[in-house]
Wavefront OBJ file of the C-alpha trace (Angstrom):
o trace
v 18.339 -45.775 -23.599
v 15.537 -48.183 -22.448
v 12.061 -47.458 -23.269
v 9.889 -46.464 -20.266
v 6.440 -47.913 -19.221
v 4.718 -44.757 -20.247
v 6.471 -44.707 -23.670
v 5.250 -48.435 -24.238
v 1.835 -47.533 -23.300
v 1.864 -44.379 -25.514
v 2.770 -46.612 -28.520
v -0.716 -48.250 -28.183
v -2.682 -45.116 -27.105
v -3.978 -44.722 -30.711
v -5.922 -47.852 -30.717
v -9.776 -48.228 -30.272
v -11.038 -49.682 -27.212
v -11.610 -53.256 -28.780
v -8.066 -53.416 -29.939
v -6.600 -51.971 -26.838
v -8.276 -54.879 -25.023
v -6.643 -57.395 -27.302
v -3.315 -55.731 -26.549
v -3.789 -56.005 -22.802
v -4.883 -59.669 -23.317
v -1.888 -60.403 -25.268
v 0.474 -58.913 -22.701
v -1.232 -60.909 -19.712
v -0.501 -63.987 -21.795
v 2.978 -63.062 -22.593
v 3.779 -62.309 -18.825
v 2.182 -65.827 -17.706
v 4.430 -67.700 -20.349
v 7.269 -65.837 -18.901
v 6.684 -66.826 -15.442
v 6.395 -70.386 -16.526
v 9.686 -70.438 -18.654
v 11.683 -68.624 -16.036
v 10.797 -71.390 -13.560
v 11.493 -74.162 -15.936
v 14.869 -72.630 -17.074
v 15.871 -72.147 -13.593
v 14.765 -75.577 -12.695
v 16.775 -76.946 -15.644
v 20.136 -75.143 -14.559
v 19.740 -76.034 -10.929
v 18.997 -79.740 -12.142
v 22.335 -79.739 -14.121
v 24.314 -78.229 -11.397
v 22.902 -80.818 -8.838
v 23.386 -83.685 -11.191
v 27.029 -82.638 -12.016
v 28.023 -81.641 -8.462
v 26.483 -85.141 -7.066
v 28.692 -87.113 -9.633
v 31.949 -85.279 -8.660
v 31.124 -86.040 -5.119
v 30.390 -89.673 -5.758
v 33.593 -90.119 -8.035
v 35.890 -88.292 -5.687
v 34.685 -89.412 -2.164
v 33.212 -92.884 -2.796
v 35.061 -93.722 -6.038
v 31.571 -94.470 -7.656
v 30.208 -92.534 -10.657
v 26.407 -92.147 -10.761
v 25.553 -94.073 -14.025
v 22.410 -91.820 -14.861
v 23.770 -88.377 -14.262
v 24.995 -88.009 -17.926
v 21.723 -88.905 -18.945
v 20.111 -86.484 -16.871
v 22.449 -83.659 -18.069
v 21.684 -84.527 -21.539
v 17.910 -84.356 -20.902
v 18.126 -81.093 -19.310
v 20.415 -79.538 -21.914
v 17.693 -80.383 -24.339
v 14.962 -78.797 -22.168
v 17.154 -75.688 -21.746
v 17.908 -75.312 -25.230
v 14.240 -75.373 -26.508
v 12.789 -73.287 -23.703
v 15.622 -70.700 -24.534
v 14.021 -70.299 -28.208
v 10.899 -68.782 -26.657
v 12.745 -66.922 -24.057
v 15.229 -65.626 -26.596
v 12.490 -64.475 -28.854
v 10.658 -62.741 -25.844
v 13.701 -60.443 -25.085
v 14.706 -60.037 -28.754
v 18.047 -61.744 -28.380
v 18.168 -64.088 -31.316
v 21.119 -63.444 -33.714
v 19.804 -61.393 -36.827
v 21.615 -59.868 -39.705
v 20.887 -56.059 -39.704
v 23.042 -54.769 -42.759
v 20.065 -54.304 -44.935
v 17.921 -52.713 -42.262
v 20.585 -50.259 -41.316
v 20.447 -48.912 -44.986
v 16.659 -48.039 -45.259
v 14.361 -45.439 -43.601
v 12.476 -46.095 -40.417
v 9.173 -47.141 -41.838
v 10.790 -49.606 -44.161
v 12.871 -50.862 -41.643
v 9.912 -51.674 -39.525
v 8.090 -53.650 -42.411
v 11.342 -55.453 -43.234
v 11.487 -56.489 -39.619
v 7.935 -57.666 -39.606
v 8.697 -59.626 -42.765
v 11.411 -61.456 -41.198
v 9.269 -62.177 -38.064
v 6.547 -63.728 -40.297
v 9.109 -65.997 -42.171
v 10.669 -67.014 -38.617
v 7.184 -67.706 -37.074
v 6.123 -69.868 -40.033
v 9.437 -71.725 -40.043
v 9.133 -72.461 -36.181
v 5.476 -73.563 -36.474
v 6.449 -75.913 -39.313
v 9.460 -77.342 -37.318
v 7.218 -77.567 -34.270
v 4.738 -79.815 -36.556
v 7.424 -82.024 -37.728
v 8.628 -82.341 -34.157
v 5.275 -83.273 -32.999
v 5.190 -86.017 -35.583
v 8.518 -87.388 -34.308
v 7.277 -87.489 -30.868
v 4.343 -89.486 -31.991
v 6.702 -91.936 -33.318
v 8.498 -92.154 -30.421
v 5.218 -92.817 -28.523
v 4.398 -95.670 -31.001
v 7.815 -97.205 -30.539
v 7.754 -97.160 -26.729
v 11.340 -96.277 -26.453
v 12.870 -95.389 -23.272
v 16.317 -94.039 -21.936
v 18.926 -96.433 -21.136
v 19.557 -95.886 -17.732
v 16.437 -94.472 -16.088
v 14.272 -96.136 -18.431
v 12.242 -92.779 -18.704
v 9.692 -92.726 -21.845
v 11.634 -90.722 -24.700
v 8.365 -89.295 -25.992
v 7.626 -87.377 -22.750
v 11.300 -86.380 -22.355
v 11.368 -84.956 -26.097
v 7.784 -83.261 -25.928
v 9.821 -80.064 -24.990
v 11.214 -79.881 -28.753
v 7.572 -79.280 -30.214
v 6.455 -77.262 -27.250
v 9.732 -74.953 -27.262
v 9.468 -74.612 -31.108
v 5.762 -73.794 -30.768
v 6.327 -71.263 -28.149
v 8.877 -69.636 -30.185
v 6.312 -69.229 -33.040
v 3.857 -67.830 -30.570
v 6.582 -65.262 -29.472
v 7.205 -64.209 -33.129
v 3.422 -64.060 -33.938
v 3.055 -61.606 -30.752
v 5.927 -59.726 -32.085
v 4.222 -59.321 -35.538
v 0.960 -58.092 -33.701
v 2.939 -55.637 -31.537
v 4.259 -53.958 -34.832
v 0.956 -53.949 -36.305
v -0.675 -52.461 -33.339
v 1.981 -50.274 -31.962
v 4.016 -47.417 -33.096
v 7.788 -47.826 -33.728
v 9.579 -51.286 -34.393
v 9.367 -53.923 -31.844
v 11.635 -57.187 -31.656
v 9.024 -58.953 -29.325
v 5.848 -57.984 -27.522
v 7.805 -56.112 -24.741
v 11.013 -55.320 -26.248
v 11.336 -52.206 -28.730
v 14.238 -52.575 -31.192
v 16.075 -49.772 -29.429
v 16.126 -51.967 -26.182
v 17.141 -55.211 -28.029
v 20.173 -53.318 -29.750
v 21.213 -51.748 -26.378
v 21.106 -54.952 -24.678
v 18.407 -53.891 -22.013
v 16.610 -57.244 -21.023
v 14.123 -55.661 -18.686
v 10.612 -57.033 -19.128
v 8.244 -54.322 -18.271
v 4.704 -54.364 -18.963
v 2.610 -52.506 -21.714
l 1 2 3 4 5 6 7 8 9 10 11 12 13 14 15 16 17 18 19 20 21 22 23 24 25 26 27 28 29 30 31 32 33 34 35 36 37 38 39 40 41 42 43 44 45 46 47 48 49 50 51 52 53 54 55 56 57 58 59 60 61 62 63 64 65 66 67 68 69 70 71 72 73 74 75 76 77 78 79 80 81 82 83 84 85 86 87 88 89 90 91 92 93 94 95 96 97 98 99 100 101 102 103 104 105 106 107 108 109 110 111 112 113 114 115 116 117 118 119 120 121 122 123 124 125 126 127 128 129 130 131 132 133 134 135 136 137 138 139 140 141 142 143 144 145 146 147 148 149 150 151 152 153 154 155 156 157 158 159 160 161 162 163 164 165 166 167 168 169 170 171 172 173 174 175 176 177 178 179 180 181 182 183 184 185 186 187 188 189 190 191 192 193 194 195 196 197 198 199 200 201 202 203 204
């Protein structure tokens, strides 16, 4: 059963005014990122559909395949994949192993969950740094795509951005667990909602 807005607010009701203000600030930041991600993900999906459909029409009606559609599809798949890291973290849908968590009590379960989030956050941040350095090497090389001649460093910039946003989401999940009662998969997704498959994104 999904947690109601009132129950989510109740999980923070014990906080002093300063920390409660911090929690509301994090909530607004999460909501803003969610809006941007949804539009970008929707744009990637629509772009892939348009590129694929255009190529089918060109090949079947005009006997001519657009040479750049495969390139566009590959680029949009990369963007969709790395944007999905942050989105999956936000709604608590990344694959995880819960065998150990299921064998311990509620309190220990929460802190094991937090430990996993800390490790994941650190790993994503490290990968984002490596990806950032790789994009820098692409900038220095001046490499471009074969057909459209688009700069690869701009196109691949989504890799460190997506990994970095994923790290931010796990950091926010850690903060939620530290500030709130109960166990949380992300800033707005209690563990019970993630396990039940409820992907609703309500506010605090």
